[in-house]
C-alpha positions in Angstrom: 121.9 -58.5 60.8 123.5 -61.9 61.5 125.5 -60.7 64.5 122.6 -59.1 66.1 120.7 -62.6 65.8 123.5 -64.2 67.5 123.4 -61.6 70.3 119.6 -62.1 70.5 120.0 -65.8 71.0 122.6 -65.4 73.6 121.0 -62.5 75.7 117.9 -64.6 76.0 119.7 -67.5 77.7 117.2 -68.4 80.4 118.3 -71.9 81.3 116.6 -71.0 84.7 113.4 -69.8 83.5 111.5 -73.3 83.2 112.6 -73.9 86.9 112.7 -70.4 88.4 109.7 -70.9 90.8 110.9 -74.6 91.8 114.3 -73.0 92.5 113.0 -70.3 94.8 110.5 -72.7 96.6 113.2 -75.1 97.2 114.9 -72.1 99.1 111.9 -71.9 101.3 110.0 -68.9 99.6 106.1 -68.8 99.3 104.7 -68.0 95.9 103.7 -64.5 97.2 107.6 -63.9 97.9 108.4 -65.3 94.4 106.1 -63.0 92.8 107.3 -60.1 95.1 110.9 -60.8 93.8 109.8 -60.8 90.2 107.9 -57.4 91.0 111.1 -55.9 92.4 112.8 -57.2 89.1 110.3 -55.2 87.1 110.2 -52.2 89.3 114.0 -52.0 88.9 113.5 -52.3 85.0 110.8 -49.7 85.1 112.9 -47.1 86.9 115.8 -47.8 84.7 114.1 -47.9 81.3 113.9 -44.2 80.6 117.5 -43.4 81.5 118.6 -46.5 79.6 116.6 -45.4 76.6 118.2 -42.0 76.7 121.8 -43.7 77.3 121.0 -45.7 74.0 120.1 -42.8 72.1 122.9 -40.7 73.2 125.8 -43.1 73.3 125.4 -46.1 71.2 122.8 -48.9 71.1 125.5 -51.7 71.1 127.1 -50.2 74.3 123.7 -50.4 76.0 123.2 -53.8 74.8 126.5 -54.9 76.1 126.2 -53.1 79.5 122.8 -54.6 80.0 124.0 -58.3 79.2 126.8 -57.8 81.7 124.7 -56.6 84.4 122.2 -59.4 84.1 125.1 -61.9 83.9 126.5 -60.8 87.2 122.8 -61.1 88.8 122.4 -64.6 87.6 125.9 -65.5 88.9 124.7 -63.9 92.1 121.7 -65.9 92.6 123.7 -69.3 91.6 126.2 -68.5 94.4 124.0 -67.2 97.1 120.9 -67.7 99.0 118.2 -65.7 101.2 115.5 -63.5 100.2 117.6 -60.3 100.7 120.2 -61.6 98.4 117.6 -62.8 95.8 116.0 -59.3 96.0 119.2 -57.5 95.3 120.1 -59.8 92.4 116.6 -59.7 90.7 116.8 -55.6 91.0 120.3 -56.0 89.2 119.0 -58.1 86.7 115.9 -55.9 86.2 118.3 -52.8 85.7 120.3 -54.7 83.2 117.3 -55.9 81.2 116.5 -52.2 80.9 119.6 -51.5 78.9 118.5 -54.3 76.5 114.9 -53.4 76.2 114.0 -51.4 73.2 117.6 -50.7 72.1 117.7 -53.7 69.8 114.5 -52.6 67.9 115.9 -49.1 67.6 119.2 -50.4 66.4 117.5 -52.6 63.8 115.3 -49.7 62.5 118.1 -47.1 62.3 120.7 -49.4 60.9 118.3 -50.6 58.0 117.4 -46.9 57.3 121.2 -46.0 57.2 121.6 -48.8 54.7 118.6 -47.8 52.4 117.0 -51.2 53.4 114.1 -49.9 55.6 111.6 -51.7 53.5 112.9 -54.9 55.1 112.2 -53.5 58.6 108.9 -55.4 59.5 110.4 -58.9 58.5 113.7 -58.3 60.1 112.1 -57.2 63.5 109.8 -60.4 63.3 112.7 -62.6 62.5 114.6 -61.2 65.4 111.8 -62.2 67.7 111.8 -65.5 65.9 115.5 -66.0 66.8 114.9 -65.1 70.3 112.2 -67.7 70.8 113.8 -70.4 68.7 116.9 -70.1 70.7 114.8 -70.5 74.1 113.8 -73.9 72.7 117.3 -75.2 73.4 117.5 -73.5 76.8 114.1 -74.9 77.7 115.0 -78.4 76.8 118.3 -78.2 78.5 117.0 -76.5 81.7 115.2 -79.4 83.3 118.1 -81.9 82.8 120.7 -79.3 84.3 118.3 -78.7 87.1 118.1 -82.3 87.9 121.8 -82.3 88.8 121.7 -79.0 90.7 118.6 -76.8 91.0 120.8 -73.8 91.0 123.0 -74.7 88.0 120.8 -73.3 85.4 121.5 -69.9 86.8 125.2 -70.4 86.2 124.6 -71.5 82.7 122.6 -68.3 82.1 125.2 -66.1 83.4 127.9 -67.7 81.1 125.8 -67.1 78.0 124.9 -63.7 78.9 128.6 -63.0 79.3 128.9 -64.2 75.8 126.1 -61.9 74.6 128.1 -58.7 75.9 131.1 -59.6 73.9 129.0 -60.0 70.8 127.1 -56.8 71.3 130.4 -54.8 71.1 131.2 -56.1 67.7 127.9 -54.8 66.2 128.4 -52.3 63.4 126.7 -49.0 64.3 126.6 -45.3 63.1 128.2 -42.8 65.8 125.6 -41.5 68.2 126.2 -37.9 66.9 124.8 -39.1 63.7 121.8 -40.6 65.1 121.1 -37.9 67.3 122.1 -34.7 65.5 120.7 -31.5 67.0 119.6 -33.1 70.2 122.9 -33.2 72.1 122.5 -30.0 73.6 119.1 -30.8 75.1 118.9 -31.7 78.8 117.5 -35.2 79.6 114.3 -33.7 81.1 113.6 -32.2 77.8 114.2 -35.3 75.8 111.8 -37.3 78.2 109.1 -34.6 77.9 109.3 -34.7 74.2 109.2 -38.5 74.1 105.9 -38.2 76.3 104.3 -35.6 74.1 104.9 -37.8 71.1 103.2 -40.6 72.5 100.3 -38.5 74.0 99.7 -36.9 70.6 99.9 -40.1 68.3 97.0 -42.1 68.8 98.8 -45.5 67.6 101.6 -44.9 70.0 99.2 -44.3 72.8 97.2 -47.4 71.9 100.5 -49.4 71.7 101.5 -48.2 74.9 98.5 -48.9 76.8 97.7 -52.4 75.1 101.1 -53.4 75.3 101.2 -53.1 78.8 98.4 -55.2 79.4 99.7 -58.0 77.4 102.9 -57.7 79.0 101.1 -58.3 82.4 99.2 -61.2 81.0 102.5 -62.8 79.5 104.2 -62.5 82.9 101.2 -63.7 84.9 101.1 -66.9 82.4 104.8 -67.5 82.6 104.5 -67.8 86.4 101.4 -70.2 86.3 103.3 -72.4 84.1 105.4 -74.4 86.7 102.7 -74.7 89.4 100.6 -76.2 86.5 103.2 -78.7 85.7 103.9 -79.5 89.4 100.0 -80.0 90.0 99.9 -82.3 87.0 102.8 -84.4 88.7 105.4 -83.6 85.8 109.0 -84.8 86.5 111.3 -81.7 86.8 113.5 -83.1 84.0 110.7 -82.6 81.6 109.6 -79.1 82.8 111.4 -77.7 79.7 109.3 -79.4 77.2 106.1 -77.2 77.5 108.1 -73.9 77.3 110.3 -75.4 74.3 107.1 -76.3 72.3 105.7 -73.0 73.3 108.9 -71.1 72.1 108.6 -73.0 68.7 105.1 -71.6 68.4 106.1 -68.3 69.5 108.8 -68.1 67.0 106.6 -69.2 64.2 103.7 -66.6 65.2 106.5 -63.9 65.5 107.7 -64.7 61.9 104.2 -64.5 60.6 103.2 -61.5 62.6 104.0 -58.8 59.9 101.8 -60.8 57.5 98.9 -60.6 59.9 99.5 -57.1 60.6 99.5 -56.4 56.9 96.4 -58.4 56.1 94.2 -57.6 59.0 95.4 -54.3 60.5 96.8 -53.3 63.8 93.3 -53.0 65.7 92.0 -56.4 64.3 95.4 -58.1 65.2 95.3 -56.8 68.7 91.6 -58.3 69.0 92.9 -61.6 67.8 95.9 -61.6 70.3 93.4 -61.0 73.1 91.2 -63.9 72.0 94.0 -66.1 71.9 94.7 -65.2 75.7 91.3 -65.1 76.9 90.0 -68.2 75.6 92.9 -70.6 76.9 92.7 -68.8 80.3 88.9 -69.2 80.7 89.4 -73.0 79.7 92.3 -73.4 82.2 90.1 -71.8 84.9 87.8 -75.1 84.6 90.4 -77.7 83.6 93.6 -77.0 85.5 93.8 -80.7 86.5 93.4 -82.2 82.9 96.6 -82.9 80.7 94.7 -81.3 77.9 95.5 -78.1 80.0 99.1 -78.4 78.4 97.8 -78.3 75.0 95.6 -75.3 75.6 98.4 -73.5 77.6 100.6 -73.7 74.6 98.1 -71.3 72.7 99.2 -68.5 74.9 102.7 -68.7 73.2 101.0 -68.1 69.9 99.2 -65.2 71.2 102.3 -63.3 72.4 104.4 -64.3 69.5 102.0 -62.4 67.4 101.5 -59.5 69.8 105.0 -58.4 70.6 106.3 -57.7 67.0 102.9 -56.0 66.1 103.4 -53.5 68.9 107.0 -52.8 68.2 106.3 -52.4 64.5 103.3 -50.0 65.1 105.6 -48.0 67.5 108.7 -47.7 65.2 106.5 -46.8 62.3 105.0 -44.0 64.2 108.1 -42.4 65.6 109.6 -40.3 62.8 112.8 -39.0 64.7 115.5 -41.6 65.1 116.9 -39.8 68.1 113.8 -40.4 70.1 113.0 -44.0 69.2 114.9 -45.7 72.0 113.3 -43.3 74.5 109.8 -43.7 73.3 110.2 -47.6 73.4 111.8 -47.3 76.9 108.6 -45.2 78.1 106.5 -47.8 76.8 108.4 -50.6 78.4 108.1 -48.6 81.7 104.2 -48.1 81.3 103.9 -51.8 80.6 105.8 -52.9 83.6 103.8 -51.0 86.2 100.8 -53.2 86.3 103.0 -56.3 87.1 104.7 -54.4 89.7 101.5 -53.7 91.5 99.6 -56.9 90.7 102.4 -59.5 90.8 102.5 -60.0 94.6 98.8 -59.9 94.7 98.6 -62.6 92.2 101.1 -64.8 94.1 99.0 -64.2 97.2 95.9 -65.5 95.2 97.9 -68.7 94.2 98.9 -69.3 97.8 95.5 -68.6 99.5 93.1 -70.0 96.7 93.9 -72.0 93.6 95.6 -71.8 90.2 92.0 -71.8 88.8 91.5 -68.4 90.5 94.7 -67.2 88.8 93.7 -68.2 85.3 90.3 -66.6 86.1 91.9 -63.2 86.7 94.1 -63.7 83.5 91.0 -64.2 81.6 89.4 -61.2 82.9 92.3 -59.0 82.0 92.3 -60.5 78.6 88.6 -59.9 78.0 89.4 -56.3 79.0 92.2 -55.9 76.4 89.8 -57.3 73.9 87.1 -54.6 74.4 89.9 -51.9 74.6 91.2 -53.0 71.1 87.7 -53.2 69.7 86.9 -49.7 70.8 90.2 -48.3 69.3 89.6 -50.2 66.0 86.0 -48.7 65.8 87.3 -45.2 66.6 89.9 -45.4 64.1 87.5 -46.7 61.3 84.9 -44.0 62.3 87.8 -41.3 62.0 88.7 -42.6 58.4 85.3 -42.4 57.3 84.6 -39.0 58.5 87.8 -37.5 56.9 
């Protein structure tokens, strides 16, 4: 899996991430417009997720990974070279579509390649390690981001584009079984039937339904948190050259939490782990609602990264274990991702408007409310599952 880990490190080249909002604001955009751009990014990803998942299942996962990396590289190059809301919107749409071809295909690739090798017992740890690689690599990108941006605020996008191009080349070298072997007996089915079957699998499998719903809530929370980080640093008067330190420290925490996630999952179970993730989101958000002006907010904010580091592998593991047919795995993961993106597409611009019109504290209050709802939902699922087991 070494080459996949290299791909993962390159495809998460987000030199621009820690300065994204600063970059757009420097071009005259309001926070509502910035969030609108990100909502368009996720809307494009949402609309492309299912076709991309089918493409990965029916062609090859490595082809899907390479195509996605190329599209995102082109988008970042366009943002670096251009200006204006309409151009930025077009490039964010292109990047969102590209990300769809990478979403889920890597996880499905890991599961099926290990299954083919007879090493499926390693799956949980390999999945978690892949997340750790992703977040560890981001430490480098985050630390370099502010320094590069201090030279030219647009330059981080160029660096991101170059590294994504390298990811595309790396993806094409991944060893993989032919698509016909992965999807035997399914090639004659039309795409509509394939999608319907995947939806039916999710609807009939309680663990998959839970992972789909709760995963969507946490993706919304993760993205809202991500776009509060830079306004928080700006409000605290942090120099732009240091903007990468918080996300770098957070990525280190995220990587460690991702690596430990399977052990947490095994020790306390999926439902309890989901409650833990919710508490690790709701608690810091509530604190930040009251103390956004304090330097202690930076330490508290870092807890968010632990939350998502535990959560992402958890829901991927839960999904891959529940999907029995390898020919459906990428499609199911893509449907889950599409459902997860919808809340941000709807609420993202509204959240930006709240930050423009009110304060950062109001934004954290909304995050705390959503996280609390996720804790309640996880608790209900845990109680239902335990009750069902006792009545068998």
